[in-house]
FIGU-52471 format. One record per residue (C-alpha): residue in three letters; x, y, z. Coordinates in pm, whole numbers, plus 50000, padded with zeros to 5 digits. Example, Ala and Ser with C-alpha at 12.3 -4.5 7.8 and 13.67 -1.06 7.14 Angstrom:
2
ALA512304955050780 SER513674989450714 
***
This chain:
502
MET386021921922042 ARG383521909922303 VAL380231928022356 GLN381281938922705 SER384431954822565 VAL382431973722305 LEU380101987422572 VAL383031998722785 LEU384632015222482 ILE381422034122401 ALA381042045522762 ILE384622058522775 TYR384222074922436 ARG381212094922548 LEU383262108622835 VAL386512117622660 GLY384972127622327 ALA387542112922088 PHE389882083422037 TYR393092083521835 ALA393352057321564 ASN396372039121428 GLU395912058421107 TRP397652088620962 VAL396402106320652 VAL399442119220466 ARG399622140420153 VAL402742130519960 LEU403332146519622 GLY404912125819347 GLY402822094519325 VAL402432061319500 GLN406082051119455 ILE407242081319654 ALA404582074219917 ARG405712038119947 GLN409372048319966 LEU408572073120244 ALA406692046520441 ASP409572021920410 GLU412222047220513 LEU410302059520818 ASN409032024920920 TYR405312030620853 ASP402902007720670 LEU401242022020359 VAL397652009720381 ARG396102024920067 GLN395262057419891 VAL392382077620032 LEU389362073019803 GLY388772103219583 PHE391892122619691 ASP395022124819476 ASP398432121019645 THR396752113319979 TYR397492080920161 ILE396672061620477 TYR399662051720691 SER399772030721007 HIS402572022421254 SER403261990321441 SER403922008421771 GLN400542025821780 PRO397522007821933 SER394442005121715 ILE392612028521955 GLY394252051822206 LYS393262080422434 ARG396282101422336 SER397832112322010 ASN401292100521911 THR402912134421852 ASN406332119921774 LEU405022098121493 THR403092127421347 LEU406072150921362 ARG408302124421203 LEU406072126220896 CYS405642164020900 ASP409392169820920 ASP409982151520591 SER410252174820291 ARG408222150820076 VAL405172155020301 GLU402802184020236 TRP400782176420551 ALA400002147720785 GLU397362141921053 GLN396682113521292 GLN393012104421260 THR390592105821551 TRP387252089121604 ARG384822117121691 ARG381272112321798 ARG378642118521532 ASP375002118521639 LYS372182108121409 ARG369582135521422 GLY366562113921491 LEU364682110121819 LEU363742077521983 ASP361182086822246 ASP358392103522049 LYS354922088422029 ILE352522090221741 GLN348792096821739 SER347062085221425 ARG343862101221308 ARG341382097721025 HIS341822122620742 LEU338732141620644 PHE340312159120348 GLY343152152720109 SER344402126319872 VAL343702093420045 GLY343662067119770 PHE346042085819540 PHE348552057319598 ASN347942021619717 ASP350972020219950 GLU350012008420298 LEU351312039120483 TRP350142065420233 GLU347402077020468 HIS350102084220729 GLN352092106520492 TRP350282137920605 TYR353112160420484 MET352572150020121 GLN348842156720101 ASP346182179420240 THR345172162820567 ARG343252190720738 THR340752178620998 GLU338862211620978 PRO338312233820672 GLY339462264820861 LEU342982251220923 PRO345852261920694 ARG347012238420422 LEU350302223620542 ASP351432198920275 LEU354612203320068 LYS352622204619741 VAL354232174319578 ILE351032159519431 PRO350592188019179 VAL354202181419077 TYR353492144119027 LEU350482152918812 LYS352922170218577 GLY354892137718545 ILE357782149618764 THR358922121618997 GLY362722124119024 ARG363732104418715 ASN367432104718619 VAL368452120418953 ARG370812101419184 VAL370732106919559 VAL373032091319816 VAL372412089520191 LEU375512092720410 ASP374662073620726 ASP374882040420914 GLY374092018920612 LEU371262010720373 GLU369181979120362 PHE369111980319984 GLN367331946719951 HIS364261961620117 THR361411955519871 ASP360331992119884 LEU363852004219798 TYR365511977919580 PRO363921988219246 ASN365482022919292 TYR368782011119444 ASP371952022619268 PRO375062001719354 GLU377362025719167 ILE376852052619429 SER376892029319732 HIS379732017319954 ASP380712006320304 LEU383482029320428 ASN383502013620774 ASP384401978720653 GLY385851988320314 ASP383581969220076 PRO380851977519820 ASP377961964720035 PRO376271992820236 THR374051968920435 PRO373871980620797 ARG375191960121087 TYR372251943821259 SER372731949121630 SER370541949021940 ILE372941973522107 THR373142000921844 PRO370142005121613 ASN371472010621261 ASN368132017821097 HIS368742055021049 GLY370112054220695 THR367402030420572 ARG364732053220717 CYS366222084320555 ALA366572066920218 GLY362942055820222 GLU361702091520261 ILE363512100419940 ALA362912070819711 MET360362045319837 VAL358692029219537 ALA355152041119464 ASN352072019419416 ASN353581986519530 LYS351401982719843 LYS354521983920060 CYS355362010620319 GLY354942045520174 VAL355802067919880 GLY359162085119846 ILE359152122419772 ALA361122114619453 PHE359842079219402 ASN361552074419066 ALA364962087719170 LYS367922064419215 ILE369062059619574 GLY372422049319716 GLY373862045220062 ILE377252051220219 ARG377842032520545 MET380112055820743 LEU378582061821090 ASP379142027421237 GLY382692033921355 GLN383932032121712 GLY381002039521941 GLY378962056021663 SER381782078821554 ALA383582088221234 MET386982102021142 ASP387872129920902 ARG389202105820640 ILE385912086420632 GLU383862118320612 GLY386032131420330 GLU385692099220132 ALA381922098820189 LEU381372134820078 ASN383122128419746 PHE382202092019683 ALA381152086819319 LEU381392124319269 ASP381082120018894 LYS377712102518936 VAL375892116919240 ASP373562147019219 ILE372542150619586 TYR374182139719912 SER371852138020213 ALA373352139420564 SER371272137720884 TRP374072137721141 GLY376682160221295 PRO378622168521612 THR376902161921942 ASP374032186222002 ASP374882191722369 GLY375402229322377 VAL379102224222449 THR380572208422135 VAL381782232221864 GLU383062212621563 GLY383172214921188 PRO384562195920891 GLY388162184420923 ARG390842189720662 LEU389652162820418 ALA385932168420476 GLN386302205620408 GLU388322198520095 ALA385672173619983 LEU382822198520029 GLU384592225019824 ARG385572200019554 GLY381972187819543 VAL380542221919462 ARG383312229919215 LYS383592197119024 GLY380432177019094 ARG377672173718833 GLY380042183218554 GLY381122215418724 LYS377642226618829 GLY378212213719181 VAL376522186419383 ILE373872195419641 TYR374782187920003 VAL371592186820213 TRP372192187920590 ALA369942184320896 SER370222214921118 GLY370312196221452 ASN368232184521746 GLY369812203322037 GLY366702223022129 SER367122253222354 LYS370502241422483 ASP372312242022147 ASP372702265321849 CYS373362251821501 SER375932279421450 CYS378202256821660 ASP377972230321386 GLY380402237421105 TYR378712212520872 THR375222227220869 SER376592262920878 SER378932257320582 ILE378122278020272 PHE378472245920070 THR375562228420245 LEU371832234720232 SER370752234620595 VAL367212222320666 GLY365132226320982 SER361822211621099 ALA358222222121146 SER355522201221312 GLU352182192021153 GLN350712220621355 GLY353102244521182 GLN355052250021502 PHE358732250521588 PRO359492216421746 TRP360932213322095 TYR364172198121959 GLY364742225221695 GLU367872246821697 LEU368052283521605 CYS370732297421376 PRO371012320221072 SER372382292620845 THR369032274120818 LEU367752281120468 ALA364352264320484 SER362272238120664 THR360222207220589 TYR357932187120814 SER358902162821089 SER357702153321437 GLY356602179121690 ALA354862175222026 TYR354032140222148 SER350522142522002 ASP351832151221654 GLN352382126221378 MET355862116621267 ILE357262105520930 ALA356412072720754 THR359232053720586 THR361122020920542 ASP362782002920832 LEU365151973820886 HIS364181937620818 ASN362031947720521 SER359581965020754 CYS357961999420771 THR357612026121038 VAL355572057321111 LYS358002069421377 HIS360912085921198 THR361662118821373 GLY363792149821423 THR365652170521166 SER366952136521051 ALA363542132320890 ALA363302168020760 ALA366532168120557 PRO365772137420337 ILE362382152520250 ALA364262183320129 ALA366662161019931 GLY363672144519763 ILE362132178019671 ILE365442189619524 ALA365552157519318 LEU362222168219164 VAL363732202319091 LEU366802187518921 GLU364622165818701 VAL362892197318579 ASN366152215818520 PRO369372195318541 LYS371412226018442 LEU370962242518782 THR374122249318979 TRP374472243619352 ARG374072281119404 ASP370962281619183 VAL369362255519409 GLN370092275819721 HIS368662307219560 LEU365552288419444 VAL364932274419791 VAL365202309219943 TRP363022327019688 THR360212301219680 ALA360022291620049 ASP356582298320198 MET356412314220542 THR352592316020546 PRO351922282520721 LEU354492291920987 ALA353672329021013 TYR352262328621366 ASN355572316621511 GLU357682343621673 GLY360972355621529 TRP360062366121173 ILE361872396421035 VAL362152412120689 ASN365722412820560 ALA367342438320329 ALA366152418920024 GLY362552421920141 LEU362242385120233 HIS360802371420554 VAL363322350720747 ASN363372333621084 ARG366242317621273 ARG363882288721351 PHE362702280620998 GLY364992299020758 PHE362962315220480 GLY359972292620533 LEU358562259120430 MET359832242920111 ASP357192243319838 ALA357722216719571 LEU355282232219324 ALA356732267319349 LEU360282253419331 THR359722233019017 LYS357852261318845 ALA360642286118919 ALA363342261218821 ALA361882255818474 ASN362752291418365 TRP365552300118601 THR368452322718502 THR371732309618642 VAL373202331118916 PRO376892341818906 PRO379452315919024 TRP380732315219377 LYS383682338119443 HIS386092335219732 CYS387652368519824 THR390562371720066 ILE392162401920226 PRO395862398920308 LEU396682404620673 ASN399462429920731 CYS401442418421033 THR404252437121203 SER407412416321180 LEU409272408121498 ASP412882396821504 ILE413682369021748 SER417292361621830 ARG418612326621768 ARG419292323022137 GLU415692330922237 GLU414232310921951 SER416242280022045 LYS415292285522411 SER411552285322340 SER411232269022000 GLU408112250422107 LYS406412283622189 SER407622302921885 PRO404602316121688 THR406392308121363 LYS407092272721473 LEU403532267421598 LEU402082280421269 GLN404302256721070 ILE403242227421285 PHE399552236321255 ASN399732240020875 LYS401462206420826 CYS400222185921118 GLY396992201821235 LYS396282200821608 ILE398562175321770 
***
């Protein structure tokens, strides 16, 4: 496809919000032979099984264009009407925004206090959030207290973290020693190489920047130091679809990729933060999240770390079903001044915060960048979430027996609101804890977290309680039902359960 065509496609996409793909995800019970037989009988092409999902397959059809503005309802219903099909959905490309900012500026300054010289990495002096960098002795200490954790020998060993994003430049010299190919993949092109697409039109440096925050190698005189600099890092390339979009099938595969190996999934993206979009995980993504917390890490559950969003005053992260899911650990931002940043979103699902960029005079985050380079300009909640993932990697090294619910409890109970106390919005909840819709329960504290984790008593497992809905039955005559079958509530419910929104 020519460059001009790609630009036109992206422009149209941003107006209409979604494109329909020549791809149906179909759940067919009985194995691949039944799935192949169904495809042959109904004149579809069986592409392959969906990675990580039993009895779930990708179908395509010769009459459907690769990208279309409208769904093909007839082709979807043809699948749903077959008794061998449990459900079927035509896939859509939906916009997914990376939660970094591109227009911030950085102001460097000389540190008068702190741990300059602790590491020899060239950007260590710029990693203000990992050391005490107060310019005046009367200012509050704002670092995440990782150095005392390192002094105990805790650096993220034997913990595996994967970044779900636009790719990972794994040959970067500050990442390659910690790169783990077993937990890496390219879901956009369907191969094992997560290397991003190098493009002057769409910068695909986001995943490489996020990965560096977590696992940059220490003391190699290159870039900076990862929060968990001895953890293993992987990358899933999944955000480089049509116009920077993803489909439910890709998200589902990403959220469960190498589920038997990964400890932490880090995601710094979500639906558009425009104050209008209200979206959450689709059918497969939701199933993947629940499977991850039930079956990941040998039944203890993987940790899904999610950036809370960059919509500022115009958006609310309650409109984002990914960051507000009970299965994800939602992370917000605080500036180096301990203030709520201009891009921050308010919502009750934010559990805690880490540092990122703030006002234009504030420093940003130092990390790896494309072409084996470094940057001091990583920003937004995109930068806050990977820091949290790195801290959690330190916690899991201390106590690998923690469940996903243990980690959430630990984050809540050890978060420190003191450096952020002068911000408005703090209340005391029924458990006696300070909480704020801007910062959650406070700033993550690596030292307090690892200390508490060492002697933690496992909390009870997650329980899902349902209350049956008692509905008054209503008889509909055959004549009326046949007259308005498309509007029948029973018919609509059946269609929704099997076909989703068509």
